[in-house]
C-alpha positions in Angstrom: 3.7 5.7 20.9 1.2 6.0 17.2 2.3 6.0 14.5 2.1 5.2 10.6 3.5 6.1 7.2 1.7 7.1 4.5 1.6 9.5 1.0 1.1 13.1 0.4 -2.1 13.3 -1.8 -3.0 17.2 -2.2 -4.1 20.1 -0.1 -7.8 21.3 0.4 -9.9 22.6 3.2 -12.7 21.2 4.8 -16.1 22.9 6.2 -16.6 23.4 10.7 -19.4 23.1 11.4 -19.4 26.9 12.9 -18.4 27.8 9.8 -14.9 28.3 9.8 -12.9 27.5 6.7 -10.0 25.4 7.6 -7.1 24.5 5.2 -5.7 21.4 5.3 -3.5 17.7 4.4 -4.9 15.0 2.3 -2.6 12.3 3.2 -3.8 8.2 2.9 -2.2 6.5 5.8 -1.4 3.4 6.0 -2.9 0.2 6.0 0.5 -0.8 6.9 2.7 -3.9 8.7 4.7 -4.9 11.9 7.4 -6.9 9.8 10.0 -6.4 12.9 10.3 -5.8 17.1 13.9 -4.3 18.3 14.6 -5.3 21.3 17.5 -4.0 24.0 18.9 -7.8 24.5 18.8 -8.3 20.9 19.7 -5.2 19.5 21.1 -2.5 21.7 17.6 -0.1 21.5 14.4 -0.2 21.1 11.8 0.4 17.9 9.1 -1.3 14.9 9.8 -1.7 11.8 6.9 -1.0 10.2 5.9 -1.5 6.5 4.0 0.2 3.6 3.2 -0.6 0.3 3.2 -4.8 -1.6 6.4 -4.6 -3.9 5.8 -5.7 -7.6 10.1 -7.8 -6.6 11.5 -8.1 -3.4 15.8 -8.2 -3.7 17.3 -11.6 -2.1 18.1 -9.7 0.9 14.6 -8.0 1.4 13.1 -11.3 0.4 15.0 -13.6 2.8 14.3 -10.3 5.3 10.6 -10.3 4.8 10.4 -14.0 4.9 6.4 -14.9 5.6 5.7 -11.4 6.5 4.5 -8.8 4.5 5.8 -7.6 1.8 6.8 -3.8 1.8 8.6 -1.4 -0.4 9.6 1.4 1.7 10.3 0.1 5.7 10.5 2.3 8.3 11.6 1.8 12.2 10.4 4.0 14.5 12.4 4.0 18.3 9.8 3.5 21.3 11.1 5.5 25.2 10.9 4.0 28.1 7.9 5.6 28.5 5.9 3.9 26.0 3.4 1.1 26.4 1.9 -1.4 24.4 2.8 -5.0 23.2 3.7 -5.4 19.1 4.3 -8.4 17.2 5.2 -9.2 13.8 2.6 -9.4 12.1 0.2 -6.4 13.4 -2.1 -4.1 11.0 -2.1 -0.2 11.9 -4.7 1.8 10.3 -5.6 5.3 10.2 -8.0 4.7 13.3 -5.3 4.2 15.8 -5.8 7.9 15.4 -9.0 10.7 16.1 -10.4 13.7 15.9 -8.0 16.1 18.0 -4.7 14.7 17.9 -1.2 17.2 18.1 0.3 14.7 16.0 4.2 15.7 13.9 4.6 15.0 10.4 8.3 14.2 9.1 8.7 13.8 5.8 11.2 15.2 2.8 11.6 18.9 1.5 11.2 19.6 -2.4 14.2 19.3 -4.1 15.3 22.8 -6.1 18.8 22.3 -7.6 21.7 24.9 -7.1 20.1 27.8 -5.8 21.8 31.4 -5.8 21.3 33.5 -1.4 18.8 35.3 -2.2 16.6 32.0 -2.5 18.3 29.8 -0.8 19.4 32.7 2.1 16.7 35.4 1.0 19.9 37.9 1.1 18.4 40.7 -0.2 21.1 41.7 -2.8 23.2 44.1 -3.6 21.3 48.2 -4.8 20.7 48.9 -7.9 21.2 52.2 -8.0 24.5 54.9 -9.2 28.0 52.0 -10.4 25.7 48.8 -9.7 25.9 46.1 -12.9 25.3 42.8 -13.3 25.3 42.1 -9.4 22.3 42.6 -8.0 21.7 39.0 -7.0 25.2 38.3 -5.5 26.7 37.4 -2.2 29.2 40.4 -1.6 32.5 39.5 0.5 32.8 36.3 1.8 34.6 36.0 4.2 38.0 38.3 6.3 41.7 38.3 4.2 44.3 38.0 6.9 42.9 34.0 7.9 43.4 33.3 3.9 40.6 30.7 3.5 36.2 30.5 3.9 35.4 29.6 7.7 32.8 26.7 7.6 28.9 27.2 7.5 29.6 30.9 5.5 25.5 31.2 4.2 26.8 30.5 -0.5 25.4 29.4 -2.5 24.4 25.6 -2.6 21.8 22.5 -3.1 18.4 23.5 -1.5 16.2 21.1 0.1 15.8 17.3 -0.2 16.0 18.1 3.2 14.4 16.0 6.6 12.1 18.2 7.9 9.9 18.0 11.1 6.6 20.2 11.9 5.8 19.3 14.8 1.7 19.9 17.0 -0.4 19.6 13.6 -3.9 19.2 14.6 -6.2 16.0 13.2 -9.5 17.4 11.9 -10.4 14.8 10.1 -9.7 11.0 9.5 -12.1 8.5 6.8 -11.2 5.1 8.2 -13.1 3.4 5.2 -10.1 5.6 1.9 -7.5 5.2 4.7 -7.5 9.5 4.1 -6.1 11.6 7.5 -7.2 15.5 7.0 -3.7 17.2 9.1 -4.6 20.7 9.9 -2.5 23.1 7.9 1.2 22.3 5.2 3.1 19.0 5.6 7.0 19.0 3.5 7.0 16.7 0.5 6.0 17.1 -2.3 3.1 15.3 -3.3 3.2 11.5 -3.6 6.0 12.1 -1.3 6.3 9.5 1.7 5.7 10.9 4.9 5.8 9.3 8.7 3.4 10.7 10.7 3.8 10.5 15.4 1.0 10.8 18.5 1.9 10.5 21.9 -0.8 7.4 22.9 -1.4 4.4 23.1 -2.5 1.8 20.3 -4.3 -0.6 20.2 -3.2 -2.6 17.2 -4.9 -5.9 15.4 -3.1 -9.2 13.7 -2.5 -10.1 9.7 -5.1 -12.4 9.6 -3.4 -15.3 6.8 -5.1 -17.7 5.7 -3.9 -21.6 5.8 -3.5 -24.1 3.7 -4.2 -27.9 4.4 -2.4 -29.6 2.9 -4.2 -32.9 1.4 -2.7 -36.4 1.4 -2.9 -38.9 -1.3 -6.1 -41.2 -0.4 -7.3 -37.9 -0.7 -7.2 -36.5 -4.3 -7.6 -40.1 -5.9 -10.9 -39.8 -3.8 -12.4 -37.2 -5.2 -10.8 -38.8 -9.2 -12.6 -42.1 -8.5 -16.0 -40.2 -7.7 -15.5 -37.0 -10.3 -15.2 -39.8 -13.2 -17.9 -42.2 -11.3 -19.9 -38.6 -11.9 -19.3 -38.1 -16.0 -19.7 -42.0 -16.6 -23.2 -41.4 -14.6 -24.4 -38.7 -17.1 -23.3 -40.0 -19.9 -25.4 -42.4 -19.3 -28.3 -41.1 -19.2 -27.5 -38.8 -21.6 -27.6 -42.0 -23.7 -30.9 -43.6 -21.8 -32.9 -40.5 -23.0 -31.3 -40.5 -26.5 -33.1 -44.0 -26.5 -36.5 -42.5 -26.0 -37.0 -39.6 -27.3 -35.7 -41.9 -30.7 -39.1 -43.1 -31.7 -38.6 -47.7 -33.0 -38.8 -48.1 -36.0 -41.0 -50.6 -38.0 -39.0 -54.1 -38.7 -39.1 -54.8 -42.3 -41.1 -58.5 -42.3 -38.8 -61.4 -43.4 -39.0 -63.2 -47.1 -41.0 -65.5 -46.5 -43.9 -64.2 -44.8 -44.1 -62.0 -47.8 -44.4 -65.3 -50.0 -47.0 -66.9 -47.2 -49.0 -62.7 -47.6 -48.7 -63.1 -51.6 -49.8 -66.5 -51.6 -53.6 -66.3 -49.5 -53.7 -62.8 -51.7 -54.1 -65.1 -55.0 -56.6 -67.6 -53.8 -58.0 -64.4 -52.7 -57.9 -63.3 -55.7 
């Protein structure tokens, strides 16, 4: 089974090679990372826990659960069946490249929340006829049950909260994908508002790669001391070279004659005169 988490972006259209136009929904899917693999022996069922979007801050339970793993903002489980093939390990990366054009997928999302709505909008009642005798009751629900039981039966269609429910749409098709931007172009509309979280599931086998982790090798104290000594020697060598260059550039000053030499020179000048 192929699966990934994504974020609904918007709806647009794509032109096909034959010139037809197909309405599509753009989904920014992945990259996701497997954070936990649940087994029947330990957990009682087989599933894969997937993380999506890096979180800025985690609470203590999640920080302990995701220790040395991808710090995910969203965590979702995908249950696996007996027919699902593939070896899953914590740290494996899931991208849109696991899908291909023409794949039939199933999208699970949360529908838009409409708040408290009446029966006309919620259950598509046609309302009362606007003829003689009808006043201020055009959109009213009307009778809600029999008088004998003296209570309203469960399941009667009435006004109430509408939307914000889990909705599954099956038999959708992937029209195109862009692995560089992590985009999936899904034919038709999918549930949810913009930037809402969606699950994408398709039949088939996934080829996953493990997450590359940068391992820092601890340095010994002796190596650190040697590096410090080399750095100080380099600095001293640079300073000595600067001093030598400064001496070369400055011209040597002429030595002033000593007082005894001055007296000798004056006597020679007098004798000549």
